[in-house]
C-alpha positions as CSV (number, residue, x, y, z in Angstrom):
1,M,-106.3,-10.5,-25.0
2,S,-109.4,-8.1,-25.4
3,S,-110.7,-7.5,-28.7
4,Y,-110.3,-3.7,-28.2
5,F,-106.5,-4.2,-28.1
6,T,-106.1,-6.3,-30.5
7,K,-108.0,-4.5,-33.3
8,R,-106.1,-1.2,-31.7
9,A,-102.8,-3.2,-32.3
10,V,-103.5,-4.2,-35.7
11,H,-105.2,-0.7,-36.6
12,A,-102.2,1.2,-35.5
13,L,-99.1,-1.4,-36.7
14,S,-101.5,-1.0,-40.4
15,S,-102.0,2.5,-40.3
16,A,-98.0,3.5,-38.9
17,F,-96.5,1.3,-41.9
18,V,-98.9,3.0,-44.3
19,F,-98.0,6.3,-42.8
20,S,-94.3,5.9,-43.6
21,L,-94.5,4.5,-46.6
22,F,-96.7,7.5,-47.8
23,L,-94.1,9.7,-45.7
24,G,-90.7,8.3,-47.9
25,L,-92.9,8.6,-50.8
26,F,-93.9,12.3,-50.1
27,L,-90.3,13.7,-49.3
28,S,-89.5,12.4,-52.1
29,L,-91.5,14.4,-54.5
30,L,-90.8,17.0,-52.4
31,R,-87.2,16.6,-53.6
32,L,-88.4,16.0,-57.0
33,G,-89.8,19.4,-57.0
34,F,-87.3,21.1,-56.0
35,I,-84.8,19.7,-58.9
36,V,-88.3,21.1,-61.4
37,Y,-88.3,24.6,-59.6
38,S,-84.9,25.3,-58.8
39,G,-83.0,22.7,-61.2
40,L,-85.2,23.1,-64.0
41,Y,-87.2,26.5,-64.1
42,E,-84.3,28.5,-62.2
43,G,-82.0,27.0,-64.6
44,A,-79.4,25.5,-61.7
45,L,-79.5,22.5,-63.2
46,A,-76.3,21.9,-66.2
47,H,-76.7,20.9,-69.8
48,P,-77.4,18.8,-71.2
49,L,-79.9,17.7,-68.1
50,P,-78.1,14.8,-66.0
51,F,-80.7,12.4,-66.0
52,D,-78.8,9.4,-64.3
53,Q,-77.6,11.8,-62.1
54,I,-81.5,13.1,-61.1
55,V,-82.2,9.4,-60.9
56,Q,-79.5,8.7,-58.5
57,V,-80.2,11.8,-56.3
58,L,-83.3,11.0,-55.9
59,K,-82.3,7.0,-54.9
60,D,-79.7,9.0,-52.5
61,G,-82.2,11.3,-51.2
62,F,-84.6,8.5,-50.2
63,K,-82.1,6.8,-48.3
64,Y,-81.3,9.9,-46.3
65,D,-85.1,10.9,-45.9
66,N,-85.7,7.5,-45.3
67,R,-84.0,7.9,-41.0
68,V,-86.7,11.3,-40.8
69,V,-89.3,8.7,-41.6
70,A,-88.3,6.4,-39.3
71,A,-88.1,8.8,-36.7
72,F,-91.5,10.3,-37.7
73,S,-93.3,6.6,-38.2
74,L,-92.3,5.7,-34.1
75,I,-93.6,8.6,-32.9
76,F,-97.1,7.8,-35.3
77,L,-97.3,4.4,-34.1
78,I,-97.3,5.4,-30.2
79,L,-100.1,7.8,-30.5
80,A,-102.0,5.8,-32.5
81,L,-101.5,3.1,-30.2
82,V,-102.7,5.4,-27.3
83,R,-105.3,7.5,-29.6
84,T,-105.4,7.3,-33.5
85,K,-107.4,10.8,-33.9
86,A,-103.9,12.5,-32.3
87,A,-101.6,9.8,-34.5
88,H,-103.3,11.2,-38.0
89,I,-103.3,14.9,-36.6
90,F,-99.7,14.5,-36.1
91,A,-99.3,12.9,-39.1
92,L,-101.0,16.3,-41.1
93,F,-98.2,18.3,-39.0
94,V,-95.8,16.0,-40.3
95,L,-96.7,16.6,-44.0
96,V,-97.5,20.4,-43.7
97,L,-94.1,20.9,-41.6
98,C,-92.1,18.9,-44.8
99,L,-93.9,21.3,-47.1
100,F,-92.6,24.1,-45.0
101,L,-89.2,23.3,-45.0
102,Q,-89.4,22.5,-48.9
103,V,-90.6,26.3,-49.9
104,A,-88.0,27.3,-47.4
105,N,-85.3,25.6,-48.6
106,I,-86.2,26.4,-52.3
107,T,-86.2,29.8,-51.4
108,Y,-83.0,30.1,-49.4
109,Y,-81.4,28.4,-52.2
110,E,-82.4,31.3,-54.4
111,I,-81.3,33.9,-51.8
112,Y,-78.0,32.2,-51.0
113,G,-77.1,29.6,-54.0
114,V,-76.9,26.9,-51.4
115,A,-79.3,24.3,-49.5
116,F,-79.4,25.4,-45.6
117,D,-76.1,26.4,-44.3
118,T,-75.0,28.6,-41.4
119,N,-76.4,31.5,-42.9
120,L,-80.0,30.6,-41.7
121,L,-78.9,31.7,-38.1
122,D,-78.4,35.0,-39.4
123,A,-82.0,35.7,-39.3
124,F,-82.1,34.8,-35.8
125,N,-79.9,38.4,-35.3
126,Q,-82.6,40.1,-37.1
127,S,-85.6,41.9,-36.2
128,P,-88.9,40.8,-36.9
129,K,-89.5,43.7,-38.3
130,I,-86.8,43.7,-40.6
131,L,-87.4,39.7,-41.8
132,M,-91.1,40.6,-42.3
133,G,-90.3,43.4,-44.2
134,M,-87.7,41.2,-46.4
135,A,-90.4,38.7,-46.5
136,L,-93.3,41.3,-48.4
137,H,-91.1,43.3,-50.4
138,S,-87.9,40.9,-51.6
139,E,-87.8,39.8,-55.0
140,Y,-87.8,36.3,-54.4
141,H,-91.6,36.1,-54.3
142,I,-92.3,35.0,-50.7
143,P,-95.6,35.9,-50.5
144,T,-96.4,33.9,-53.5
145,K,-94.5,31.0,-51.7
146,V,-96.3,31.3,-48.6
147,L,-99.3,30.9,-50.5
148,V,-98.2,27.8,-52.8
149,W,-96.9,26.3,-49.5
150,L,-100.8,26.9,-48.1
151,V,-102.6,25.5,-51.1
152,F,-100.4,22.3,-51.3
153,S,-100.6,21.5,-47.7
154,V,-104.4,21.7,-48.1
155,L,-104.0,18.9,-51.0
156,S,-101.3,16.8,-48.7
157,G,-103.7,16.7,-46.1
158,W,-107.2,15.8,-48.7
159,L,-104.6,12.7,-50.0
160,Y,-103.7,11.6,-46.7
161,Y,-107.4,11.8,-45.4
162,K,-108.2,9.7,-48.6
163,L,-105.5,7.2,-47.6
164,T,-106.7,7.2,-44.3
165,Q,-109.9,5.9,-45.2
166,K,-108.3,2.9,-47.9
167,T,-105.9,2.0,-44.4
168,A,-109.5,1.7,-42.4
169,Q,-110.6,-0.5,-44.9
170,L,-107.7,-2.8,-44.6
171,S,-107.0,-2.8,-41.1
172,S,-110.6,-4.3,-41.1
173,V,-110.2,-6.8,-42.9
174,L,-106.9,-7.5,-41.3
175,Q,-108.8,-7.6,-38.1
176,N,-110.8,-10.4,-39.1
177,L,-108.0,-12.3,-39.6
178,P,-106.1,-14.3,-36.4
179,F,-104.5,-12.2,-34.8
180,K,-101.1,-13.8,-33.8
181,P,-99.9,-14.3,-37.7
182,V,-101.2,-10.9,-38.9
183,C,-99.9,-8.8,-35.9
184,G,-96.0,-11.2,-35.9
185,L,-96.5,-10.5,-40.1
186,L,-97.2,-6.7,-39.5
187,V,-94.6,-6.4,-36.4
188,A,-92.0,-7.8,-38.6
189,F,-92.7,-5.7,-41.7
190,F,-92.0,-2.2,-39.9
191,S,-89.5,-3.1,-38.4
192,V,-87.4,-4.7,-41.4
193,W,-88.6,-1.3,-42.9
194,I,-87.6,0.9,-39.8
195,L,-84.5,-1.0,-39.7
196,Y,-83.4,0.2,-43.1
197,G,-84.9,3.5,-43.2
198,I,-82.5,4.3,-39.8
199,N,-79.2,2.4,-41.4
200,S,-79.5,2.8,-44.5
201,R,-79.3,-0.9,-44.9
202,L,-80.6,-4.1,-43.7
203,A,-78.6,-4.7,-40.9
204,L,-77.9,-4.0,-37.4
205,T,-75.2,-1.8,-37.8
206,G,-75.7,1.8,-39.9
207,V,-73.5,3.5,-42.4
208,S,-72.5,7.0,-43.6
209,L,-74.7,8.3,-46.4
210,D,-71.9,10.6,-46.7
211,F,-69.4,7.9,-47.1
212,T,-70.8,5.6,-48.8
213,L,-72.8,7.5,-51.5
214,K,-71.5,8.3,-55.0
215,P,-72.3,12.0,-55.2
216,A,-73.7,13.7,-57.8
217,K,-71.2,16.0,-60.2
218,D,-73.4,18.7,-60.6
219,P,-73.5,20.9,-57.8
220,F,-76.8,21.6,-57.3
221,L,-77.8,18.1,-57.2
222,R,-75.4,17.6,-54.2
223,Q,-77.0,20.1,-52.7
224,V,-80.6,18.4,-53.3
225,T,-78.4,14.8,-51.7
226,P,-79.4,15.6,-48.2
227,G,-82.5,17.2,-47.7
228,A,-83.8,20.0,-45.4
229,F,-83.7,17.8,-42.0
230,R,-80.0,16.7,-42.4
231,N,-79.4,20.4,-43.5
232,L,-80.7,21.7,-40.5
233,Y,-79.9,19.3,-38.1
234,L,-76.4,20.1,-39.3
235,V,-76.6,23.9,-38.9
236,F,-78.1,23.9,-35.4
237,K,-75.9,20.8,-33.8
238,D,-72.9,22.7,-34.9
239,Y,-73.9,25.7,-33.6
240,K,-75.0,24.6,-30.1
241,K,-71.6,22.6,-30.4
242,S,-69.2,25.2,-30.8
243,H,-70.7,29.2,-29.9
244,N,-69.8,28.6,-26.3
245,V,-66.2,29.4,-27.2
246,R,-64.9,33.0,-26.7
247,F,-61.6,34.7,-27.2
248,S,-60.7,33.9,-23.3
249,S,-61.0,30.3,-23.7
250,F,-58.1,30.3,-25.7
251,T,-56.1,33.0,-23.6
252,P,-56.4,35.1,-20.2
253,K,-54.9,38.1,-21.6
254,S,-57.5,41.2,-23.0
255,L,-58.0,40.4,-27.2
256,L,-56.1,44.2,-27.5
257,Q,-53.3,43.0,-24.8
258,A,-52.7,39.5,-27.0
259,S,-52.7,41.5,-29.9
260,I,-49.8,43.3,-29.3
261,D,-47.9,40.7,-27.6
262,Y,-48.4,38.4,-31.2
263,F,-47.6,41.5,-33.2
264,N,-44.8,43.1,-31.7
265,L,-46.9,46.3,-31.4
266,P,-46.5,49.2,-29.8
267,P,-47.8,49.4,-25.8
268,T,-50.3,52.4,-26.8
269,T,-51.4,50.5,-29.6
270,K,-55.4,51.4,-29.8
271,L,-58.5,49.5,-31.2
272,P,-59.3,49.1,-33.3
273,L,-57.0,46.6,-35.5
274,D,-57.2,45.4,-39.3
275,L,-55.6,41.8,-39.0
276,G,-55.2,41.7,-42.5
277,K,-52.5,44.2,-42.3
278,L,-51.1,43.0,-39.5
279,L,-50.9,39.9,-40.9
280,S,-49.4,40.8,-44.5
281,H,-46.3,39.6,-46.0
282,T,-44.4,40.9,-48.9
283,S,-42.7,38.8,-51.5
284,Q,-39.2,38.8,-51.8
285,N,-39.0,37.1,-55.0
286,P,-35.6,38.2,-56.6
287,A,-36.4,37.3,-60.5
288,P,-39.7,37.4,-62.3
289,P,-41.8,34.7,-61.3
290,T,-41.8,31.6,-63.8
291,I,-43.8,28.5,-61.9
292,Q,-46.8,27.7,-64.3
293,H,-48.1,25.2,-62.2
294,V,-48.2,23.9,-58.4
295,F,-49.0,20.7,-56.9
296,Y,-50.0,20.9,-53.3
297,I,-50.6,17.2,-52.0
298,V,-51.5,16.6,-48.6
299,S,-50.8,12.9,-48.4
300,E,-53.1,10.7,-46.3
301,S,-50.7,9.7,-42.3
302,L,-47.3,10.8,-44.0
303,S,-45.1,10.4,-41.3
304,S,-42.1,11.3,-39.8
305,W,-41.2,7.7,-38.8
306,H,-42.1,6.5,-42.5
307,F,-38.1,8.2,-43.3
308,D,-36.7,6.7,-40.0
309,P,-33.5,5.2,-41.1
310,R,-34.4,1.5,-39.8
311,F,-36.4,1.6,-43.2
312,D,-34.0,2.2,-45.6
313,A,-33.4,-1.5,-45.5
314,I,-36.7,-2.3,-47.4
315,N,-36.7,1.0,-49.5
316,L,-39.7,2.2,-47.6
317,T,-39.6,6.4,-48.9
318,S,-36.7,5.9,-50.7
319,A,-38.5,7.8,-54.1
320,L,-39.4,10.4,-51.8
321,K,-36.1,10.7,-50.4
322,S,-34.4,11.1,-54.0
323,L,-35.7,14.1,-54.1
324,N,-34.0,15.5,-51.1
325,D,-31.2,16.6,-54.0
326,Q,-30.3,19.7,-51.8
327,Q,-30.5,21.9,-54.9
328,H,-34.0,21.6,-56.7
329,G,-35.4,19.2,-54.0
330,F,-35.5,19.3,-49.8
331,I,-37.1,17.5,-47.2
332,F,-37.1,20.2,-44.4
333,P,-35.8,19.3,-41.4
334,F,-38.0,19.9,-38.8
335,F,-42.2,20.2,-39.5
336,L,-44.6,19.7,-37.2
337,E,-48.1,19.2,-37.9
338,D,-51.3,21.3,-37.1
339,A,-54.3,19.1,-36.4
340,R,-54.6,15.8,-35.5
341,R,-57.3,14.3,-38.0
342,T,-57.2,15.0,-41.9
343,V,-60.4,17.2,-41.6
344,K,-58.8,19.8,-38.8
345,S,-55.8,19.6,-40.7
346,L,-57.7,20.7,-44.2
347,D,-59.0,23.3,-42.1
348,V,-55.8,24.7,-41.6
349,Q,-54.3,24.5,-44.2
350,L,-56.9,25.4,-47.0
351,T,-57.5,28.4,-44.7
352,G,-54.8,29.3,-43.1
353,L,-55.9,30.0,-39.6
354,F,-54.7,27.9,-36.9
355,D,-56.7,25.2,-35.3
356,L,-59.6,26.0,-32.8
357,N,-61.1,22.6,-31.2
358,D,-61.9,19.0,-32.2
359,T,-65.2,20.5,-34.6
360,N,-63.9,21.2,-37.7
361,F,-64.9,24.6,-39.5
362,V,-67.7,24.0,-41.5
363,N,-69.6,22.0,-38.1
364,M,-68.8,25.0,-36.0
365,G,-72.4,26.7,-37.2
366,V,-70.4,29.6,-38.5
367,N,-70.6,31.7,-41.9
368,I,-66.9,31.0,-43.1
369,P,-65.7,34.1,-45.3
370,S,-63.7,33.6,-47.8
371,L,-60.5,34.4,-46.3
372,P,-57.5,36.2,-47.6
373,T,-55.2,33.9,-45.5
374,A,-56.7,31.1,-48.0
375,I,-54.2,29.4,-50.3
376,G,-56.8,29.0,-52.7
377,N,-57.5,32.8,-52.8
378,Q,-54.3,33.9,-53.2
379,M,-53.3,31.2,-56.2
380,K,-56.5,32.8,-57.6
381,G,-55.2,36.4,-57.1
382,L,-52.1,35.4,-59.0
383,G,-54.1,33.9,-61.6
384,F,-53.8,30.4,-61.8
385,D,-56.7,28.1,-62.0
386,T,-57.7,26.7,-58.7
387,T,-58.9,22.7,-58.7
388,F,-59.3,20.8,-54.9
389,Y,-58.7,16.7,-55.5
390,Y,-60.2,14.1,-53.1
391,G,-60.7,10.6,-54.1
392,G,-63.6,10.1,-51.5
393,S,-66.9,11.7,-51.6
394,G,-67.6,15.1,-53.0
395,I,-70.0,15.8,-50.1
396,W,-67.8,14.7,-47.0
397,N,-67.9,17.1,-44.4
398,R,-68.8,19.7,-47.0
399,L,-66.0,19.8,-48.7
400,D,-67.0,21.3,-51.9
401,R,-68.8,23.9,-50.2
402,F,-65.6,25.1,-48.1
403,S,-63.2,24.5,-51.0
404,K,-65.3,27.1,-53.6
405,K,-65.9,29.3,-50.4
406,E,-61.8,29.2,-50.0
407,G,-61.0,30.2,-53.5
408,F,-61.2,26.8,-55.5
409,D,-62.6,27.2,-58.7
410,H,-63.1,23.2,-59.4
411,F,-63.5,20.4,-57.0
412,V,-62.9,17.0,-58.2
413,F,-63.9,14.0,-56.4
414,N,-64.8,10.3,-56.4
415,T,-67.4,10.4,-59.0
416,Y,-65.3,11.6,-61.8
417,L,-62.6,9.7,-60.2
418,M,-65.1,6.5,-61.1
419,D,-65.9,7.5,-64.8
420,F,-62.3,8.3,-65.8
421,A,-61.3,4.6,-64.4
422,N,-64.0,3.3,-66.0
423,A,-63.6,4.7,-69.3
424,R,-59.7,3.3,-69.1
425,F,-61.3,0.0,-68.5
426,K,-63.1,0.2,-71.7
427,A,-60.3,0.7,-73.5
428,D,-58.1,-1.8,-71.6
429,P,-59.8,-4.3,-69.0
430,N,-55.8,-4.5,-67.1
431,A,-55.7,-0.5,-67.1
432,Y,-55.4,-0.8,-63.4
433,P,-55.2,-3.5,-60.7
434,R,-58.3,-4.4,-59.0
435,P,-59.6,-3.2,-56.4
436,I,-59.3,0.7,-57.5
437,K,-61.5,1.7,-54.0
438,N,-61.3,1.4,-50.6
439,G,-63.9,2.3,-47.8
440,W,-62.9,5.9,-48.4
441,G,-62.5,6.5,-52.0
442,V,-61.0,6.1,-55.3
443,H,-56.8,5.0,-54.7
444,D,-53.9,7.6,-55.2
445,N,-52.7,5.9,-58.6
446,V,-56.0,6.6,-60.5
447,L,-56.2,9.9,-59.1
448,F,-52.8,11.1,-60.1
449,D,-53.4,9.4,-63.2
450,Y,-56.3,12.0,-63.8
451,I,-54.5,14.9,-62.5
452,L,-51.5,14.3,-64.9
453,N,-54.6,13.6,-67.9
454,N,-56.6,16.3,-67.1
455,T,-54.3,19.5,-65.7
456,P,-53.8,22.1,-68.6
457,P,-50.3,22.8,-69.6
458,D,-51.4,26.0,-71.4
459,K,-52.5,28.0,-68.5
460,K,-51.3,28.7,-65.2
461,T,-52.7,25.7,-62.6
462,F,-53.0,25.3,-58.7
463,S,-53.5,22.0,-57.5
464,M,-54.2,20.7,-54.5
465,V,-54.7,17.4,-53.5
466,M,-55.5,15.5,-50.6
467,T,-54.9,11.7,-51.5
468,L,-56.8,8.7,-48.8
469,S,-55.4,5.3,-49.7
470,N,-53.1,4.6,-46.7
471,H,-55.9,4.6,-44.6
472,P,-58.2,1.9,-42.9
473,T,-59.3,0.1,-45.2
474,R,-55.9,-1.0,-46.6
475,N,-56.9,-2.8,-49.9
476,V,-54.6,-2.1,-52.6
477,N,-52.9,-4.5,-54.6
478,L,-49.6,-4.5,-53.4
479,K,-48.5,-7.4,-55.5
480,A,-49.6,-6.0,-58.8
481,F,-47.9,-3.2,-58.4
482,G,-44.8,-5.2,-57.7
483,V,-44.4,-4.2,-53.6
484,P,-41.5,-6.5,-52.3
485,V,-44.4,-7.9,-50.0
486,D,-42.4,-11.1,-49.0
487,Q,-39.3,-8.7,-48.7
488,I,-41.2,-6.8,-45.9
489,K,-42.3,-10.1,-44.0
490,D,-38.7,-11.5,-43.7
491,F,-37.8,-7.6,-42.4
492,I,-40.8,-7.5,-39.7
493,A,-40.0,-10.8,-38.7
494,H,-36.1,-10.3,-38.0
495,A,-36.6,-6.8,-36.6
496,K,-35.7,-6.1,-32.7
497,D,-39.0,-4.1,-32.4
498,K,-41.5,-6.5,-31.6
499,N,-44.4,-3.3,-32.0
500,M,-43.7,-3.1,-35.8
501,P,-46.6,-2.8,-38.6
502,D,-47.4,-5.9,-40.2
503,A,-46.8,-6.1,-44.4
504,T,-49.9,-4.8,-45.3
505,F,-49.1,-1.1,-43.1
506,L,-45.5,-0.8,-44.5
507,G,-46.6,-2.0,-48.0
508,H,-49.1,0.8,-48.5
509,V,-46.2,2.9,-47.6
510,Y,-43.7,2.2,-49.9
511,W,-46.7,2.1,-52.5
512,Y,-47.7,5.5,-51.9
513,D,-44.3,6.5,-52.1
514,K,-43.3,4.8,-55.8
515,I,-46.8,6.3,-57.2
516,L,-46.1,9.7,-55.5
517,V,-42.8,9.9,-57.1
518,D,-43.9,8.2,-60.4
519,F,-46.4,10.7,-60.7
520,I,-43.7,13.8,-60.2
521,K,-41.4,12.5,-62.3
522,K,-43.9,12.2,-65.3
523,A,-45.5,15.5,-64.5
524,R,-41.9,17.4,-64.2
525,V,-41.4,16.3,-68.0
526,K,-45.3,17.3,-68.6
527,F,-45.2,20.6,-67.0
528,P,-41.4,21.5,-66.8
529,N,-41.8,25.0,-64.4
530,A,-43.7,22.8,-61.8
531,L,-43.4,23.1,-58.0
532,F,-43.9,20.0,-55.8
533,V,-45.1,20.5,-52.2
534,I,-46.2,17.4,-50.3
535,T,-46.4,17.1,-46.2
536,G,-48.5,14.6,-44.6
537,D,-52.2,16.0,-42.9
538,H,-50.8,14.3,-39.7
539,F,-49.0,11.7,-38.0
540,D,-50.1,7.7,-39.1
541,R,-51.6,7.1,-35.3
542,S,-50.9,3.3,-36.7
543,F,-47.6,2.3,-35.4
544,T,-47.1,1.2,-31.8
545,Y,-43.7,2.1,-31.7
546,A,-43.9,5.7,-32.9
547,K,-46.9,6.3,-30.3
548,D,-43.9,6.1,-27.9
549,N,-41.2,9.1,-29.4
550,T,-43.4,12.5,-29.2
551,Y,-40.7,13.8,-31.9
552,W,-42.7,11.4,-34.0
553,T,-46.1,12.0,-32.7
554,K,-46.3,15.7,-33.3
555,S,-44.3,16.3,-36.8
556,V,-44.7,15.2,-40.0
557,P,-42.3,15.6,-43.5
558,L,-42.7,18.8,-45.4
559,I,-40.9,18.1,-49.1
560,V,-40.6,20.4,-51.5
561,Y,-39.3,20.0,-54.8
562,A,-39.3,22.4,-58.0
563,P,-36.8,21.1,-61.0
564,S,-37.1,24.6,-62.5
565,L,-36.2,26.5,-59.4
566,R,-33.1,26.7,-56.7
567,P,-34.9,27.2,-53.7
568,K,-33.1,28.4,-50.8
569,L,-34.0,27.3,-46.9
570,T,-35.2,30.6,-45.1
571,A,-35.9,28.8,-41.6
572,C,-35.3,24.9,-40.2
573,I,-38.5,25.0,-38.4
574,G,-41.7,25.6,-39.7
575,S,-45.4,23.5,-39.1
576,H,-48.4,23.2,-41.9
577,I,-48.9,27.1,-41.2
578,D,-46.6,27.7,-43.1
579,I,-46.8,25.8,-46.1
580,A,-48.8,28.5,-48.1
581,P,-46.6,31.9,-47.3
582,T,-43.6,29.4,-48.5
583,I,-45.9,28.4,-51.8
584,M,-46.7,32.7,-52.5
585,E,-42.8,33.5,-51.7
586,L,-41.8,30.6,-54.7
587,V,-44.4,31.8,-57.2
588,A,-45.5,34.9,-56.4
589,P,-43.6,38.3,-58.0
590,K,-41.5,40.9,-55.9
591,G,-43.6,43.1,-53.6
592,Y,-47.0,41.3,-54.2
593,K,-49.0,41.5,-50.7
594,Y,-50.3,38.7,-49.2
595,A,-51.8,37.7,-45.4
596,S,-50.7,34.7,-43.5
597,F,-50.0,33.5,-39.5
598,G,-47.4,31.3,-41.5
599,K,-43.6,32.8,-42.3
600,P,-42.4,31.0,-45.9
601,L,-39.7,28.4,-45.2
602,F,-37.5,29.0,-48.8
603,S,-36.6,31.9,-51.0
604,N,-36.4,31.8,-54.5
605,A,-33.2,32.7,-54.9
606,T,-31.6,32.0,-58.6
607,N,-28.0,30.8,-59.2
608,G,-25.6,32.7,-57.8
609,A,-27.8,33.4,-54.7
610,S,-26.7,33.2,-51.1
611,A,-26.5,29.5,-49.7
612,S,-29.5,28.0,-48.1
613,K,-29.8,28.2,-43.8
614,D,-27.4,26.2,-42.1
615,C,-29.4,24.7,-39.2
616,A,-26.4,23.4,-37.6
617,A,-24.5,26.8,-37.1
618,R,-27.6,29.1,-36.1
619,K,-26.9,32.7,-34.1
620,P,-28.6,32.4,-30.6
621,F,-32.8,32.3,-30.8
622,V,-33.8,36.5,-30.6
623,W,-37.2,37.4,-30.3
624,G,-38.1,39.4,-33.7
625,Q,-35.1,38.4,-35.3
626,S,-35.3,34.6,-35.6
627,N,-37.7,33.3,-37.4
628,D,-37.0,29.4,-36.4
629,F,-40.2,28.7,-34.0
630,A,-43.1,27.0,-35.0
631,L,-46.7,26.7,-33.5
632,G,-48.1,23.2,-34.0
633,F,-51.1,21.3,-32.8
634,E,-51.0,20.6,-29.0
635,S,-46.7,21.6,-28.7
636,V,-44.8,24.3,-30.1
637,A,-40.7,24.1,-31.8
638,G,-38.3,26.6,-31.2
639,Q,-34.7,26.6,-31.9
640,S,-32.7,25.5,-28.9
641,Q,-29.9,27.4,-26.7
642,K,-27.5,24.8,-27.3
643,S,-25.5,24.8,-30.5
644,G,-27.0,22.6,-33.4
645,L,-30.4,21.8,-31.6
646,D,-34.1,22.3,-31.5
647,F,-36.4,22.3,-29.1
648,L,-40.4,20.6,-29.1
649,Y,-42.4,21.4,-26.3
650,T,-45.4,19.7,-25.9
651,D,-49.0,21.3,-23.7
652,G,-48.3,18.7,-21.3
653,G,-45.2,20.2,-20.3
654,M,-43.1,17.6,-21.7
655,L,-39.4,18.9,-23.5
656,L,-37.3,17.3,-25.7
657,Y,-34.6,17.7,-28.1
658,V,-34.5,17.2,-31.8
659,K,-31.7,16.8,-34.4
660,D,-31.3,15.6,-37.8
661,H,-35.1,14.3,-37.4
662,A,-34.7,12.7,-34.4
663,W,-35.1,12.7,-30.7
664,V,-31.6,12.8,-29.1
665,K,-31.1,13.6,-25.2
666,A,-29.5,16.2,-23.8
667,P,-29.7,18.2,-20.3
668,I,-32.6,20.3,-20.6
669,L,-31.4,23.7,-19.9
670,E,-33.8,26.7,-18.0
671,A,-33.8,29.2,-20.8
672,D,-35.0,26.5,-23.7
673,I,-38.5,26.0,-21.1
674,A,-38.6,29.7,-21.0
675,L,-38.7,29.9,-24.5
676,A,-41.3,27.4,-24.8
677,K,-43.4,28.4,-22.5
678,E,-43.3,31.9,-24.5
679,L,-43.6,30.3,-27.8
680,R,-46.8,28.2,-25.8
681,D,-48.6,31.4,-25.1
682,K,-47.7,32.9,-28.8
683,K,-49.7,29.6,-30.3
684,Q,-53.0,30.3,-27.4
685,I,-53.1,34.1,-28.6
686,A,-52.6,32.4,-32.5
687,N,-55.3,30.2,-31.5
688,G,-58.0,33.1,-30.4
689,L,-57.1,35.3,-32.8
690,S,-58.3,32.4,-35.7
691,W,-61.2,31.7,-33.9
692,Y,-62.3,35.9,-33.6
693,Y,-61.0,36.1,-37.6
694,L,-64.1,33.0,-38.3
695,F,-66.5,34.4,-35.8
696,H,-66.3,38.1,-36.1
697,G,-64.0,39.0,-39.5
698,G,-60.7,40.5,-40.2
699,V,-61.1,43.9,-37.6
700,I,-60.5,43.4,-33.9
701,R,-62.6,45.8,-32.1
């Protein structure tokens, strides 16, 4: 091996390793500069200053940065092996680029109050003249910031030049040592460092930092943590994935004709159309509203099959079933899911828009508007203090920003819950059975205790809750909670169906049922004028046998419970999109207007009002008169022409009949097939109109 090659290899490896360390430190200093300027000087940080959170953000940000550092370092190494000068020019370019992005990110935060997000895309729709005018004459001192960028670029270049001189001296020393051990050590150190950078740990497989890191409580620090490169990647990745969608992707009808058909408008209707007015509902509440607290609980994987009578032998969902007294509490007759995944289900339930595709809304590269259909905005409009609770990471799918945009005043996540639990452990080391968290976040029993402890009784509150314990990895200490694991094992061993879930799986369903209703019982005492709405986010996909039952795969439960009311059933078929208008009908005063794609499923009747709708004795379905249909995810449901039956129709063309929460066999009527296809067309239009609202606003042009 020639001495020229050995010297170049040693120099390239040592230079790449030093550059990598320098770049990691450089990016950390840039993040610190962001915190000092925007957080301290501009006042974005809360007071008193959360120094512990700042330190944690710098550590976590270092992990995000190291993925970028690893990529740039590998490119640097390849260039250094070919030509040293090219590698150094590349290094200078990287430093200047990092500085530019951080200065731009700081300016962006001053303008929008967030780090880089989809608002950035608006710049591409403006002319260079407008952008230049905004840069030169805005109140954000952009020319000054450009000057700062240039000055610090020169300073960084000088520091890097000095560093290269020291690195050259180090390389000269190493080149005079035996090549193989020196090169081996350099390769080993560099490889381990790059592996750590890419995977965020010393392992061959990576982890999602959005899941594993503990987000800061401070909203500004949460914005700062991922860094400019990560935020830019998400913005442009999402834009590319979603901007090939058109209204014609959902229905072959024109936008005008689709609107006429969906809203039953006169054939002579012309554009423009106001979607807000077309979606308008008016509350029919017959009495002054009395509800002061609303708990809207979206339960991880809570499914229709959990309520199947075969599981009554182990009391799988006996607690929730006990709420179904048909006076204050109801298990809704036939309820469809509106998404297949948690994040997509939250899209629907937070915004009041239908599902669009497999990409969640915050990853579509669109500046999501604050929607009038969003339940958070609606409840805020009624004077409720709104809080979104999630036991997992505060930055998971940007849920903190998303929920705030859609009307939530507060966002509580795992950081708050762990502080709450640790405080209880200090007072009582046995406060909770351990573990108190799984791979996704803090367990639901801690979450419910936090809500019970921190909901103020003297103001109107709206709490939307997303649970997570019934999700792989399921690790609740079931026996410590008194779950009859041995009885469940015996039930499984003697079951005729050999595809039963295991005892751990069923034990978590049992556990959640009991701790949820325990929370409800405590809350109804503390908050007597409370409304509880419980649903599942999507079908629980873990039960093999359930996957063969199409009704189970498309439906989830809906439980409505109001100790101080006697709600009356107004429809027999619904879906997630109908929850928001149901809450509004039970809470809002008579005559209150709100917007929704859905319909109310209950009315807030008082004593002496008419009885609930009899789902077994309905008049035949007539378009425009009956509300017994639902638009779900890859399925629709409607009232059958056969007395006492409803049907489920999938996008794959399968129709089946449903009665009393069960799939029943019956000859298929052509009239039901025809209605099902009409409902499917209506669902496609609803998806398209939701897309239009999200991407183009509330006026159809």
